[in-house]
C-alpha positions as CSV (number, residue, x, y, z in Angstrom):
1,M,0.5,-10.2,-16.7
2,L,-2.5,-8.6,-16.6
3,T,-3.0,-5.4,-14.8
4,I,-6.7,-4.5,-14.1
5,T,-7.7,-0.3,-12.8
6,L,-10.8,0.5,-11.7
7,L,-11.6,4.1,-13.0
8,G,-15.3,4.5,-11.8
9,T,-17.8,2.1,-9.8
10,A,-20.9,4.5,-9.4
11,A,-24.3,4.0,-11.0
12,T,-26.8,6.4,-12.7
13,M,-25.1,9.7,-11.1
14,P,-21.1,10.6,-9.9
15,L,-20.3,11.0,-6.3
16,P,-17.0,13.2,-4.9
17,E,-14.9,10.1,-4.7
18,R,-16.9,8.0,-7.2
19,A,-16.9,8.4,-10.7
20,L,-19.1,6.4,-13.1
21,T,-18.4,3.5,-15.2
22,A,-15.2,2.6,-16.5
23,A,-12.0,0.1,-15.9
24,V,-9.0,-0.2,-17.5
25,A,-7.4,-3.5,-18.6
26,E,-3.4,-3.1,-19.2
27,C,-0.5,-5.7,-21.1
28,G,2.6,-5.0,-22.4
29,G,2.1,-1.4,-22.8
30,H,-1.2,-1.5,-24.7
31,S,-4.7,-1.0,-23.0
32,L,-8.6,-1.8,-23.6
33,L,-11.0,1.1,-21.8
34,L,-14.3,-0.6,-20.6
35,D,-17.3,1.8,-20.5
36,C,-16.9,5.3,-20.4
37,G,-18.8,7.2,-17.8
38,E,-19.0,10.4,-16.6
39,G,-15.3,11.3,-14.6
40,T,-13.2,8.8,-16.5
41,Q,-10.3,11.2,-17.6
42,T,-10.4,12.8,-14.0
43,A,-10.0,8.9,-12.5
44,A,-7.8,8.0,-15.0
45,R,-5.1,10.6,-13.6
46,R,-5.6,10.0,-10.0
47,A,-5.0,6.5,-11.0
48,G,-2.0,7.2,-13.1
49,V,-3.4,5.2,-15.9
50,N,-2.6,6.8,-19.6
51,L,-5.4,6.3,-22.0
52,M,-3.1,7.3,-24.6
53,R,-2.0,3.6,-24.7
54,A,-5.9,2.4,-25.5
55,D,-6.1,0.7,-28.1
56,A,-10.2,0.4,-27.8
57,I,-13.1,1.3,-26.0
58,C,-15.7,-1.3,-25.2
59,L,-18.9,-0.1,-24.4
60,T,-21.3,-2.3,-22.6
61,H,-24.6,-0.7,-23.8
62,Y,-25.5,3.3,-24.1
63,H,-26.9,4.7,-20.9
64,G,-25.4,7.6,-20.2
65,D,-23.7,6.3,-17.0
66,H,-21.6,4.2,-19.2
67,I,-21.0,6.7,-22.3
68,F,-21.1,10.2,-21.4
69,G,-17.4,10.5,-20.8
70,L,-16.7,9.2,-24.4
71,P,-17.1,12.6,-26.0
72,G,-14.4,14.7,-24.2
73,L,-12.5,11.9,-23.7
74,L,-12.1,11.6,-27.5
75,Q,-11.1,15.5,-27.6
76,T,-8.5,14.5,-25.1
77,L,-6.7,12.5,-26.9
78,G,-7.3,14.7,-30.2
79,A,-5.1,17.3,-28.3
80,Q,-2.3,15.4,-26.6
81,G,-1.4,14.2,-30.0
82,R,-2.8,10.5,-31.1
83,T,-2.5,9.9,-34.5
84,R,-2.8,6.1,-34.2
85,P,-6.9,4.9,-35.0
86,L,-9.1,3.9,-31.8
87,V,-11.2,1.0,-31.7
88,L,-14.6,1.3,-30.6
89,L,-16.6,-1.9,-29.5
90,G,-20.2,-2.4,-28.6
91,P,-23.2,-3.9,-29.5
92,E,-26.0,-3.3,-31.9
93,G,-26.9,0.7,-32.2
94,L,-23.1,1.7,-32.1
95,L,-23.2,3.0,-35.6
96,E,-26.1,5.3,-33.9
97,V,-24.0,6.2,-31.3
98,W,-20.9,6.8,-33.2
99,R,-22.6,9.5,-35.1
100,A,-23.8,11.4,-32.0
101,V,-20.7,11.5,-30.7
102,Y,-18.9,12.3,-33.5
103,A,-21.5,15.5,-33.8
104,L,-20.1,16.4,-30.3
105,T,-16.3,15.7,-30.6
106,G,-16.1,17.0,-34.3
107,P,-13.3,15.7,-36.7
108,L,-10.6,14.0,-34.9
109,P,-6.8,13.6,-36.0
110,Y,-7.0,10.6,-35.6
111,A,-9.4,7.5,-36.9
112,V,-12.2,6.1,-34.9
113,K,-13.3,2.5,-36.4
114,P,-16.6,1.7,-34.9
115,L,-17.2,-2.0,-34.6
116,V,-20.3,-4.0,-33.3
117,C,-19.4,-6.8,-31.6
118,R,-21.8,-9.9,-31.3
119,A,-22.2,-12.3,-28.3
120,G,-19.9,-15.4,-29.0
121,Q,-17.8,-14.2,-31.4
122,P,-14.5,-13.1,-30.2
123,V,-11.9,-9.8,-31.5
124,A,-9.0,-11.0,-31.2
125,L,-6.2,-8.3,-30.0
126,E,-3.5,-9.0,-32.3
127,T,-5.7,-6.9,-35.7
128,L,-5.8,-4.1,-32.8
129,S,-2.4,-3.8,-32.5
130,D,0.5,-6.2,-32.6
131,G,1.7,-5.4,-29.0
132,W,-0.8,-7.7,-27.8
133,P,0.7,-11.2,-26.2
134,A,-0.3,-14.3,-29.4
135,G,-3.9,-15.6,-29.1
136,A,-5.2,-13.0,-26.7
137,A,-9.1,-12.6,-27.8
138,L,-11.9,-10.0,-26.1
139,L,-14.6,-12.1,-25.7
140,P,-18.3,-10.2,-25.9
141,V,-21.1,-12.4,-23.6
142,A,-24.8,-11.7,-23.9
143,T,-25.8,-10.1,-20.3
144,K,-29.2,-9.7,-19.2
145,H,-30.3,-5.9,-19.0
146,R,-33.0,-3.3,-19.4
147,V,-31.3,-2.7,-23.1
148,R,-29.0,-5.0,-25.5
149,S,-26.0,-5.4,-23.3
150,L,-22.6,-7.0,-23.9
151,G,-20.6,-8.2,-21.1
152,Y,-16.8,-8.8,-22.0
153,R,-13.7,-11.6,-21.3
154,L,-10.6,-11.0,-21.3
155,E,-8.3,-14.3,-22.3
156,L,-5.0,-14.3,-22.6
157,P,-3.2,-17.8,-23.5
158,R,-0.1,-18.9,-22.5
159,A,1.8,-21.1,-24.7
160,G,3.1,-24.5,-24.2
161,R,6.7,-24.2,-21.9
162,F,9.9,-24.0,-25.1
163,D,12.2,-26.5,-25.0
164,P,15.9,-25.3,-26.1
165,K,16.6,-28.3,-27.1
166,K,14.5,-29.2,-29.6
167,A,14.9,-26.3,-31.0
168,R,18.6,-26.7,-31.0
169,A,18.4,-30.1,-32.8
170,L,16.0,-28.4,-35.3
171,G,18.8,-26.0,-36.5
172,V,16.7,-22.9,-35.4
173,P,18.9,-20.1,-34.9
174,V,18.3,-18.1,-31.1
175,T,17.2,-15.4,-33.1
176,Q,14.3,-16.9,-34.4
177,W,13.4,-18.3,-31.1
178,R,11.0,-15.8,-29.5
179,L,9.0,-16.3,-32.5
180,L,8.4,-19.8,-31.9
181,Q,7.2,-18.5,-28.2
182,R,4.8,-16.5,-29.8
183,G,2.9,-19.1,-31.6
184,Q,4.2,-17.8,-35.1
185,A,6.2,-20.9,-37.6
186,V,9.9,-19.7,-38.6
187,P,11.3,-20.9,-42.2
188,L,14.5,-23.5,-41.6
189,A,15.8,-24.5,-45.1
190,E,13.1,-26.0,-47.0
191,R,10.1,-26.6,-44.6
192,M,8.7,-24.0,-41.7
193,V,8.8,-25.0,-38.9
194,Q,5.7,-25.3,-36.3
195,P,5.3,-23.9,-32.9
196,A,4.0,-27.5,-31.5
197,E,7.7,-28.8,-32.5
198,V,8.9,-26.7,-29.8
199,L,6.7,-25.9,-27.3
200,G,5.0,-28.3,-24.2
201,A,1.0,-28.4,-23.7
202,P,-0.7,-24.8,-23.6
203,R,-0.7,-23.4,-20.4
204,K,-3.0,-22.0,-18.3
205,G,-3.7,-18.5,-19.1
206,L,-5.2,-15.0,-17.7
207,R,-9.4,-14.4,-17.3
208,F,-10.6,-11.2,-16.8
209,V,-14.6,-11.1,-16.9
210,F,-16.5,-7.1,-16.8
211,S,-19.9,-8.0,-16.1
212,G,-20.9,-4.6,-17.1
213,D,-25.3,-4.1,-16.2
214,S,-26.9,-7.2,-15.6
215,A,-29.0,-9.4,-13.9
216,P,-27.1,-12.6,-12.9
217,C,-27.7,-14.9,-16.1
218,P,-26.5,-18.1,-17.8
219,A,-24.0,-16.1,-19.9
220,L,-22.7,-14.3,-17.6
221,E,-21.9,-17.8,-15.2
222,Q,-20.6,-19.3,-17.8
223,A,-18.1,-16.6,-18.9
224,A,-17.4,-15.9,-15.6
225,H,-16.5,-19.2,-14.9
226,G,-12.4,-20.2,-13.6
227,A,-12.0,-16.2,-14.0
228,D,-9.1,-15.3,-12.3
229,L,-10.8,-11.7,-11.7
230,L,-14.9,-10.9,-11.8
231,L,-16.1,-7.5,-11.7
232,C,-19.6,-7.9,-11.1
233,D,-22.3,-5.1,-11.0
234,A,-23.9,-5.0,-7.4
235,T,-25.6,-2.1,-7.4
236,Y,-27.8,-3.4,-4.8
237,A,-26.7,-4.1,-1.4
238,L,-29.0,-6.2,0.5
239,P,-30.9,-9.3,-0.2
240,E,-34.7,-7.8,0.1
241,Q,-33.8,-5.6,-2.9
242,Q,-33.2,-8.3,-5.6
243,E,-37.1,-7.8,-6.8
244,Q,-36.0,-4.3,-7.8
245,A,-32.7,-5.5,-8.8
246,A,-35.1,-7.1,-11.3
247,Q,-36.7,-4.9,-12.8
248,W,-34.0,-2.8,-13.6
249,G,-31.7,-5.1,-14.8
250,H,-28.7,-5.5,-12.1
251,S,-27.7,-7.7,-9.1
252,T,-27.2,-7.7,-5.7
253,F,-24.2,-8.4,-3.3
254,G,-25.5,-11.5,-2.6
255,Q,-26.4,-12.2,-6.1
256,S,-23.2,-11.1,-7.9
257,A,-21.0,-13.6,-5.2
258,A,-23.2,-16.6,-6.0
259,L,-22.6,-16.4,-9.5
260,A,-19.1,-15.8,-8.4
261,A,-19.0,-19.2,-7.0
262,K,-20.7,-21.1,-8.8
263,A,-18.4,-20.0,-11.8
264,G,-15.5,-21.1,-9.5
265,A,-13.9,-17.5,-10.0
266,K,-10.9,-17.0,-8.0
267,R,-11.6,-13.5,-6.9
268,L,-14.7,-11.0,-7.3
269,W,-14.6,-7.3,-6.7
270,L,-17.9,-5.6,-6.7
271,V,-18.9,-2.7,-8.8
272,H,-21.4,0.0,-9.9
273,Y,-23.1,0.7,-5.9
274,S,-26.3,2.8,-6.3
275,P,-26.1,6.4,-5.1
276,M,-27.9,4.2,-1.8
277,I,-24.8,2.8,-1.0
278,T,-22.5,5.5,0.5
279,D,-19.9,3.0,2.2
280,P,-19.8,-0.5,0.6
281,E,-17.2,-2.0,3.1
282,Q,-20.8,-1.9,5.7
283,Q,-22.8,-4.2,3.3
284,L,-19.3,-6.7,2.2
285,A,-20.6,-9.3,4.7
286,Q,-24.1,-9.7,2.2
287,A,-21.0,-11.2,-0.4
288,Q,-18.1,-12.7,1.6
289,S,-21.2,-15.0,3.3
290,V,-21.6,-16.3,-0.2
291,F,-18.5,-15.7,-2.0
292,P,-15.5,-15.3,0.8
293,A,-13.2,-13.8,-2.0
294,A,-15.5,-11.1,-2.7
295,E,-13.8,-7.7,-2.3
296,C,-15.5,-3.9,-2.3
297,G,-14.1,-2.1,-5.6
298,F,-13.4,1.8,-5.4
299,D,-12.0,4.1,-7.9
300,G,-8.3,3.3,-8.7
301,K,-8.1,0.0,-6.7
302,R,-5.5,-2.1,-9.4
303,I,-4.4,-5.6,-9.7
304,T,-2.1,-7.1,-11.5
305,L,-2.3,-10.6,-12.2
306,H,0.4,-13.3,-13.2
307,Y,0.2,-16.4,-15.0
308,E,1.0,-19.3,-12.4
309,E,4.6,-20.3,-12.1
310,N,4.5,-24.0,-10.8
311,E,2.9,-25.5,-13.9
312,E,5.4,-28.0,-15.7
């Protein structure tokens, strides 16, 4: 299963009840922090999210409302006793940003490892921590903003159903079944037993997409194809604001809904509201008329996505 928690849904400036952009994806005691706007730490406290569990911080771009919470968070993790490395992901320009952040934090008691991401080149989450499911990957997606920017698609694949009869027939000890279920080959006599010998066809996994700041674009639509949850830029509420949205590289409620509908996403959460939008729910109909499964995101909103259990 995969738990998604919104920590910040504001754009440009924080409001009393709305921190700047941040979200957390958690699985099996490990997590990814997506963007780190001002107020991320406070929002995490309110939501009961432990950011010490983060294996990586994934930045979509380097505008202040997406990164100004970073220096303080890195210092807090050190003060709380973190020693294991933390990976910092982002588009080109990351190394320069990291040097500026480090100038603010000073030396930390753990290593921060910057990793420049490129669209279409997935990051295997097992390389960050062995606690992620086998095959879990983070795919950077080129988005359409005023600066170079990325969205992220988190994929949790699901292996085929394990067949105990086949494992017993091959003589695989029960103690090694779990390794095969995780997609690892196991030694047996003079050969290796491969997972495909005891697993059925792969089953449907989980797909979560975080757009970051973006106008509608084909790459984001493709990434969101069949997504269990899409978090999408909804900086502007009204259709008459499309020209303004395009000028600044953002989307309206209706544009985000149209993208979710074209992509065949299951759920859409609108995020990254302009300060002009004081009550997003008042304009939700702009999205639901296009995509009925649209919802307004808010700080602390959480969902746990589960694998479909009805597949044979």
